[in-house]
N, C-alpha and C positions, 0 to 999 in steps of 0.2 A: 130306098126308104131309110130315113135317118133315125138312129137309135136315140131315144130321149131318156136321159138319166132322171131318176126320181129326184124330187125336190129335196128330200132329206139328205141326199149326197151333197147338195150345195151347202146346206146348213152345217153338215159335218166338216166340210172343207173350211168353212168360215171359222168354225170353232177351233179346228186344228191350226189355222193361220193365226188366230188370236193367241192360242196357247203357245205357238212357236215364238210369237213376238214377246210374250211375257217371259218365256224361258230364256230367250235371247237377251232380253234386257237384264235379267238376273245374272246370266253368265257373262255378260259383257264386262270386261275389266273396268273397275271403278274403285275409287278410294272408299274405305269404310267411313261411315258417318263420324266416327271418332276423330278422324283427321281434320274435320272442319272446326274443331274447337280446341284451342291450346289449353293445356292442363297445368294446374298447380302441382306442387310436390308436397306431400305430407311426410314429414320426417318423424320417426318414432324411436323411443328408446327400446332397450332389449325386452322390456315388460309390456310393450304395446302402448305406452303413454306418449301422447303427442308432444313433440318438442317444438315444431313449427309447421305452419301451413303457409307456403309461399304464394305469392301472386302469380297468375299465369302471365304470358307475354302481353296480353291485352289488358293487364291490370285488373283482372277478375279473379275471385276465388272460385275455382272450378276444379273438381276432382272427379275424374271419370270412374264410375263404379259399374261393373257388369250387372245386368238386370237380376241375375240369380243371387247377387249379394245385397239386394235391397229388400227390406222387410215386405212380405206379401201384403201386409196391412197398408203400407205406403202405396204400393202399386194399385191395389184395389180402390183405395181412397181417391187417388188421382183420377182413375177411370170413372168412378162414380161421380166425382165433382166436375170433371172436365168433358168427358166423352164416353157415355155409357155404351155407345154402339161402335166404339173404335175397332173392335175385332171383326166387324161385319161390313163396314162401309169401305169404298175404294179410295179413301183419303179425303173425300168431300161429302158433307151431309147436305143434301138439297133442302131437307126440312129445316135444318139449322140456318142455312143461308136465307131462306124465305122468311123465317121468323125474325131473324136479325134485321132484314130489310124492312119488314112491316113495322117493327118496334121503332126502328131508327128514323125511317123516312116518312111513314104514314102516320103513326101515332105520335111521333115527335118525342118519344121517351128517351131514357138513358141509352146512349148508343150501344148496340150489341153487334158483335162481329159474326156470330154463328160459326166460329172457327172450330175445326176438329183439332185433335192433338197433332195430326200430320200437318195441317195448315199452320198451326202455331210453330212447329219445328221448321217449316219452310220459311216463315217470317224471321225466325231467329238465325237461320243459316245464311240467308241471302239479304238480311237487313232490309226488309221490304216495308214500304209505307202503305199500310192497308186501310187507311182512313178514307180513301176515295174508291169509287167503283172500279176504276182502272187498276188501282193497286190490288184490290180484292181479286180481280181476274188473274193477275199475275200470280197471286198467292195460290189460287186454285190450280193453275197450271203447274206450278212448282210442287204442290202437294201430290198431284197425279204422277209427276215425275218421280217423286220419292217412293210412292207405292209401286211403281213399275220396277224400280231398281233395287228396292230394299224390302226385307221382310217386315211383318208387323212387330216381331220381336225386336229387330234392330231399330225401328222407328220409335217404339215406346222407350227403349233403352236410351236412345239419343235425346229424346225429349226430357226424360227424367234427369239427364245429366246436363241439360242446357237451359232448363226453365229458370226464370228469375226468382230469387228468394229474398229480395230486399237488398238495398244498397248495391254493392258490387259482388254479391254472392250469387252464384249460378250453379244449378245442379243440386240434387238431393245429397250427393256425397259431401260436397263442401258445406251445405246448409246443416246437415246432421252433425258434422264435426265442429263447425263454427258455433252453432247455437246450443247444442246439447253435449258436445264433447264426446261423441260416440259414433261408431260406424252405423250406416243406415240399416244394416241387418239387425241391429239391437234396439231400434226405435220401439217405444211403447205405443199403444193405440192413441192416447191423447197427443203424443208427440207427432205421430204419423198424420193424424187428421189436421193438426195445426199447420204442419208444413204443406199439406195438400191444398189448403185454401189460399196460401200466400201468393202463388203465381198469378192468380186472377187480379190481385191488386198488390203487387210487390212493395209499393211504397208504404203500405199499411202494415207490413210485416215486421216492423221494428219493435223491439220491446219497449214498454212503458216503464214507469218507476212507481213501485208500491212499497212504502216503508223502506226506501233505500235499496230495494232489491229489484233486479231486472226481471219483470214478468210481462206476459203478453198483455196488450192493451184491451180495453173493453170491446172495441169493434172487432178485433181479431178473434177474441174469445166467442163473441156472438156468432160470427161466421163459422167458426169451428163447431159450435154446439148445433147449429142448423144442419151441418154436414153429418154430425153424429146421429141426429134424429133420423136422417135418411139411411144412415148406416145400419142402425138397429132394426129398421124396417126390412132391410135385406138380410141382415145377420142377427137375428133375435138373440142368439146365444150370448152376444156381447153386451146385452142390457145390464148384466151384472157389473160392468165396468163404469156405470154411471157415476158412482161416488168419486172416481178418479178425476172426472171432468169438473168437479166442484173445487178441487184443490188448485192453488195458484201454480201456474206453470212458468218456470223461469227460463228465459232465453239469455244466453251469455252475449253481452255486447261485443261487437267486433274488436273494440279497443282492448278487450281482455283476452284475445286469442293468445295462446301460449307463445312465449318467446324465450325458450329455455336454451341453456348451454350455447350461447350465440357463437362463440369462437369455434366450438366443435361442429355445430351445424353448418357454419359457413365453409369450413374445410371440407366437410362431406359434400356439400353442393358444388364447390369448386372442383373437386376431384371427379365428380360425376359429369360435370360439363366437359372436362378435359377428356374423359373416357367415352363421351357420347352416349351415356346411359340415359334413356328416356323413361325409365320406370317411375311411376307416380308415387307409389308407396315405398318408402325407404325405411327399412328396419336396421337400426344401428346397434352397436355393442354397448352404448352408454347406459348406465343405470342412474335414473333420475334421482333416486334417493341418495346415492353416493355423490352425485353432482351437487345437490343442495347442501350436503354436509361440507364438501370442500369449499363451496362458495361462502357459506356461513363462516367457516373458520378463517378464510382469507380476508373476508370483509372485516370481521372483528379484530383480527390481528393488525391489519393496516390502520384501522381506526385508532388503536391503542399505541401504534408505533409512530404516530405523526410527530411527536416531540423529538424523536431521533432522526427525523427526515425520511422515514419509511413511508412512501406514498403509493408504491405499486408492488405487486407480487403476482406470481403465476404458479400453477401446480398442475400435475398430471398424474393420474392413477391408472395403472395397467394391471390386468389380471394375467399372471404369468402362466396360467393353465392353458388359455387359448389365445393369449396376446391381445385380447380385446381391450380397447380404451374404455374404461368405466367412468371416468370423470375427467374433465379438462376445463381449467380456469385460465384463460389466456391473459387476463389482466384483473386487477382488483375491482374495476368498474368499467364495464363495456361502454357506458354512456358518458364517461368523464373525459371530455376532450383535453383537459389540462394534462392528463397523463397518457395521451394517445391511447385511450382505453380500447379502441376497436382493433388495435394491433394484437395479433395472436402471439403472445410471448413464447408459447411452446414451439413455434416455428422459427423464432429469431435465432440467428447465429450469435453465440456469446462465448466468451472465454470460460472454460469449465473449471479453472483453478486446479485444485488437487483432486477433483472427483475422478480423474483418470488413473490415479495412482494404483488402485486395486488391480488394474489390468496389467500394469508393469510387473507387479509381484506375481500375478498369475502366469505371465509369460516366463518370468524367471523360474518359477516352480516347474513349468513344463520343460524348460531347457536345461534343467539341472544346475542352475546358477546358485540356488539357495533353497532352504526349507524354512518353515515358520520360525524356528529358533536359531537360524544362522545369525551370528553376530556381525553387524554391519558397522561401518565407521561413519559416525556423524561428526566429522572433523572438517576444518577449512580445506577446501579442495578446489583445484582448477582443472578444467577440462578444455585444454587449449585456451582460446580467448574467453571461454565461458566460465565464469566463477559464480555459481549459484550461492544463495544464502538461505538460511532458514527464516521462516516468517517472524520468529521472535528474536532473530539476530544472535542466538546462542547456539552452542554445540554441546551435545550430550556425551560425546565420546563413543564407547562401544554400546550398541543398542541392538536388541534382537529385531528380526524382520517384523515380528508381530507388533512390537511396540513402535517401531519406526512407522508402520502403516497407521496404527491407531493414533499416534501423536503427529502424524502427517509431516514427518521430517523430510525436507527437500533433498539434502545431500545424499542420504542413502538411496532415495528413489532415482536420482540421476546416476549414481554409481551402478545400480542394477541395470538401468536402461542402457548405459554405455557398454555393458557386457552382453546384451542380447544379440543373438545372431539373426536367424531367420525363423519367424518374422520378428522384426523390431516393432516398436510401438507404432511408428508411422505406417508400416505395412499392415499391422493388425487393424488399425483404424480404417485404412483404405479397404481392406477385405470386409470389414464390418459395415461398409456402405456409408461411411461418414461423407457427406456431400461437400462439394466446393472446396476441397483441400488444395493448398498450394503445393509446391514441390517439397521434397524431403529436405533439400538443402536450405530452403527458406526458413524452416523451423529449427533444424538442428536439435540439440538436446533440450532446448527451451520448450519443446512440445510436451515434455514430461510434466512441466509445472503450469500447464494451461496456455502455452504459447499459441495453440491453434484455436479453432472455434467449433462448437457443436450446437445442435438444437436440443431443447429439453426432450423432444420425442426421440431423438437419436440416443441421448444419454439414458432414457428410460429403457430403450431396447437393449443397450449394453448391460445394464444392471439386471434386466430380466434374463439375459443370457447367463449371468452368474447364477441366478436362482434356478435356472433350468439346466444347470450342470454343463455349461459350455456350449449349448446349442443356441445359435442366433436365429430368431424367427421374426418376421416382419410384424409390425403393429397392425391390428385390424380395427377398422372403423365401422364396417358393415357386417351384419350377421351373415350375409350371403357370401362373404369372402371365406374361402375354405381355409382351415387351419393347415399349417405347414410343418413338416418334420424339421425344417430348418437346416442350417449349415453349422457344422462343428468347427469352432475357432479355438476352443480351449478344451483340455482334457477334463473328464469328470473329476479327477483327483485334484487338479489345480484349482478348479472352480470351487470345489468343496473346501479346500484349505483356505482360500481367500474369504469365503463366506464365514468360516469358523473364526477368522480373525475379526471380521466386521461385526460379528455377534458379540465379541468381547469389548467392543468400543463402548465405554460407559456413557450413559445419558448425561447431558449437562445438568439436569435436575435430578440426578440419580438418588441423592440422599432423601429427597422429599417424595419422589414419585415411584421409585422402584418397588414392585410387589412381586412375590413369587408366582402369582397366577398369571402374570402378564405374558403375552406372546413374546418370543425373542424378536429383537429388531436387529437388522443388519444395515449399517448406515455409514456414510462418509460425507464429510463437508468439503467445501471448496471456496476459495476467495480469489477473484481475478486481480490482475494488476490494477493499481490505482483505485482499488476498492470500488470497482464498477458493478461487480456481480457477487452476490452471496448465494451459495448453493448448499443443499443437502439432498442426497440421493440415497435410496436404500429400499429395503423390502421388509414386509411383515405379513404373516399369514400367507394368503395366496397373491398378495399385491406387491407391485413395485410403485413407489411414490418418489417423485422428483419435485422439489420446490425451488423457486428462484425469487430473490429479492434484488431489486435494482431499478434503474430508470431506462426507458426505451431510448432516450436521447443520449445515453452513455455517460451521463453525469455521475461522478464518483461521490462517495460519502464514506468517511472513516467508520461509520456504523455498519457498513455492508461487509461484515465478516461472517463467514459461513457458520461458525459455531455460535455466534452471538445473535445474528439476524435471521438466518434461514433455519437452523436446527430447532429453535423453539416452535416455529410454525409447523415443521415436519412432525414434531411430537404431539402438537395440539391436534393435528389431523389424525395421526395414528391413534391417539387415545380416544378421540371422538368416535372413530369408526369401530374401535373395539368395544366401546361402551354401547353404541347403537346396535351392534350385532354381536351379542354375547357368544353365539356359536361359531364365531370366526376362528378358523383353525388353519395351521400351516399344512400344505399338502405333504403327504408322506414321501419323504426322500431318504432312501436308505444310503448308508455310506458306500462309496465306490468300492468295488471288490479289490482294487489294486492299491490300497492305501493302508499303512501300518503305523502303529505307535512304537517308537524306539526311544531308549534312554539317551540323554545328552547331558553334557556338562553345561550348567547354566551360564557359566562365565564366558565360555567360548562358543557354545552352540555345536560343538563337535562331540563325537562319542567320548564318554568319560574315560580318563585314564585312572590309574590307581590312586592318584593324589588329588583328584577333583573333590572339593569339599561339599559341593551342592549339585545333586543330580536331579534333573527333571525329565520330561518326555516331550516328544513332538510328533507331528504327523510326518510321514516319510513315504516317498514313492520309490519302491525298489526299482533299481535300474536307471533312475533319473536323479533323485536327490543326491547332493554331494555328501560323501562319507569319508571321514578320516578321524583319527584319534586325536583328541585334544592334547596340546603341549603347552598351554598357558601355565599350568602348574607343574613345576619341575623340582625334584629333590636336589638339595645341595648338602654334602657331608661337611660339617663345620667342626673345627677344632674347638673343644670346650674352653681351653685356656686362652686362646687368642681371639676366638670368634671369627676366624677367617676360614675359607675353604681349606680342607685338608687333602693331602695326597694319599693315595692307597699305598700299602694296605692299611685298612681302617681298624683302629683299636676301639672296640665298643666302649671300653672304659674311659677313653679320652676324646671320643667324637660323638656327635649327635646329628640327626638328619632334620634339616629344616626345609619347608616347601615355600618357594618363592613364586610370585606371579611374573611371568615374562611377557610383558605387553610390548607390541610394536612401538616404534618411536613416536609415530603421530598420535596414537592413543595415549601414550604416557604424557605427552605434552599437553593434551586436552585435560587430562586428570589434574595436572599441575595448575593449569589456568583456572580450573573450576574449584580450586582449593581442596582437592581430594588427591594429593600426591600418593602414589603407590611406593611401597618400599623397594628401593633399587636393588636388583639382584647383584651379588658380589661378582667381581671379576674372577674368573676361574684361573687357577695356576696352570702352567704349561703341562703339568702332569695329568691334568684332568682331560677328559675327552672320551675315552673308550667306554666308560661306565655311565656317562651323562647322556640324557635324551637329547637328540639333535633339535636345534631350534629351526625357525623358519628362515628361508633365504630372503635376501632383500627383494623388494618389489618396486620397480620403477613406476612412479606416478607422473613424472614429467621428463621427457616429452610423452604425449599421449600415443597410444598404439595406433599406427596407421596415419599419423598426422603429417602434415606438410607445412613447413615454415617458409614464408616469403620474405626476402631481405632486399632492400633497395640497393642498387649498385653503389650509391654513395656511402652506404652504411656497411658494406662488406668488410669484415675484419674488425668492426667496432660494435655492431649490434649483437647483443649477447642473448643466449637461450639458457633458461634455468634447467638444470638437471637435479631432480629430487627423487628420493626413494625412501620407503619405510624400511626400518631395520629392526631385527629381532632384539629383544632386550639383552640378549647375551652377547651381542656384538657392539663394539665401541666405535669402530672406524669404517668408513666406506671409501673405496678406491674406485675412481672413474676412468674409463677408457673410451676413446672414439677410434674405431677400427683397432689398430694395434698401438695407438699412441696413448701413453699414460698422461692424463690431465692433472691429477692431483687427488688429495684425500680431504675428507671433511668428517666431522663427528656425525654419528647416526642421527638422521632426522633433519640435517641442515642441507642447504642447496649449494651446488657448485655452478658457476656461470661459465659458459663457453661461447666464444665468438668465432663462427665459421669463417675460414679464409676464402672459400669458393663454394659454388653450388654443387650439388651432387647427392648421392645416396650414402649414408653413413650407418655404421652399426655402433650403437651406444651400449656399453657394458658397465655394470657395477659389481664389485666384489667386496664382501665384508671381511673382517679380520678372522673369520672362521673358514674362509675359502668358499663360501656359498655365493652364488652369482645369479644375475638376471640380465637379459639383453633385450634390446628393442631397436627396430629399424627406424631411421629418421631420414626424411627427404627435405633438402634445403633448396629453394628456388631463388632466382634473382629477378627482381623487377627493374625494368628500365626507368 
């Protein structure tokens, strides 16, 4: 006898089978609904203000927003208006379809589709033509497919992010941002109900014009008010909001979508594409208020500078505390094709002129080459075949390192650079990440005066390193980029001393604009060869600012001088920011622990001896900074009767002591050329010596240390090399030797010419008439 199972077992099995199919469909791997719709990118500043909403790849404004981030009023309004039974039907409403067919085909009324939210999503996803019965059947099948594979939550979220909201705006995220300038979570009830009725007739969702202001049109307002009537029937507590619906509701036209900081935003988007970042909401470091201030100052300055040929400019502002780029103006006018306005000038490689000089001095401080009051020689100098000149064509003679940097003297900067060991300026720039540098031999010492190229962003990073006491940190464009401790390239002490020098650089408008309450500014100018680029870079408060004046096509202009063209714009921006933000303050930066103030003789920059008439002070790094006692001022015992140096023993009744300045021969010559000759120290008699302070030994200036000279075969024995040395004022004659061969003698400060008879390595020596000497190796090669 056969056992018959109860019928309820069959029903249970059927239920379990259906449930298994449903669970299997849900668990079967499939793409999320979000993947069906390409997204726009919304770029925001650091304070959440929209900078730009980009088009998606299908040329639609569409910004995916999670359902939880959409205003509940918006969600409920869409369900009330579109599909009240959404949460209960299986994706298709039989009643809705029958009613739509009756109205459309039997009564001949306005066509109605009877579509649910799920069916509308299916039409949008698969681009279905649902105006025919066949198309409607396909839509029904796709809707059931969606319900099988996705939850109600995901379907509703997808519909709200794909529904049409007029023109090429799709999704409540893009519509809320485009029309109301706010996130969908912050929509008011009138705004939510207005957006809720637009998808039924998206072509009607465009704003009209009332009194010159974009407001919703009469038809859209009527549709919204009908929905509000149904809304208060369900939510009576919101009846108090009725007065809000009587007010004009403005919708921003798409033509007025923000297009802020275009160069900055395009750089952000380009870097995201390279990095494969698909995030739709991008928070940047930019401050829109600071951006507008920089744009305004650049625009006004260029408008007033047209008569001098100033047509373009760029500027970048960086917060040194977190290295965030706060403002970026890539050109004077992004939309001006005549100046190639869409080029981002802050990324262009340009000659920096003298803006790199502070880093030469910082390296010199770190390597013990000099301190801020070291006296340098601003005199005609040759560095092998390289003979730099000063910008003004003049020489100042002895000048302190501080004044040499402030006054941007070229010769002292090259002299310091020639003495740097490791790292030299080229190695320092390479370690700092300066891109696309040629070989070190390509630049030579010309790199010191702007022979290379940097971008404004790279230069801003270098000046921020000075402000951050020698730590180089990368610029940040995105808030999500973590701050970095950075890499130390300079010591705290060297960075501090350079900043202290830059602080002493007087404003070009100092007499009219300087006020005690002003924040200190640390700044330096630069002018490139042929007047192609004018620069000013520096810092104030927490910011580093770099400005550039020039032309993107490289055309030069005699007006493009850093101090005349770029510095005024730098100070206009700095003054504007300080006026707009009265609380702007410099971050607290204490003096480095290993820096001291020491007395120096102002004439020589060395420790003062007993005869130094003027003593000052300077910053000093113990164990690094050069230290020696000054010997520029030396006493000479003079016979009162003859006025000539006397021999010991000295009779106080017949002698007196006079102090003379003993300047090296090259500096004495510059003094004479400048019309400021110094009193020549007298020649000391043979009896002098033991009681007199020793002078400096001669110093060979040509040939250069480590240099190699190449002579053609046909010129061997006739092509001559100049031997030059500086001599102490106490010496009168210099004697020159090559190896052990005596070549001849010349007065101090003059050159002796030597023609090598063959190639090889030689030792060049010079001896003064006091027996003091200097030597240098020389390599001579022969070219075929």
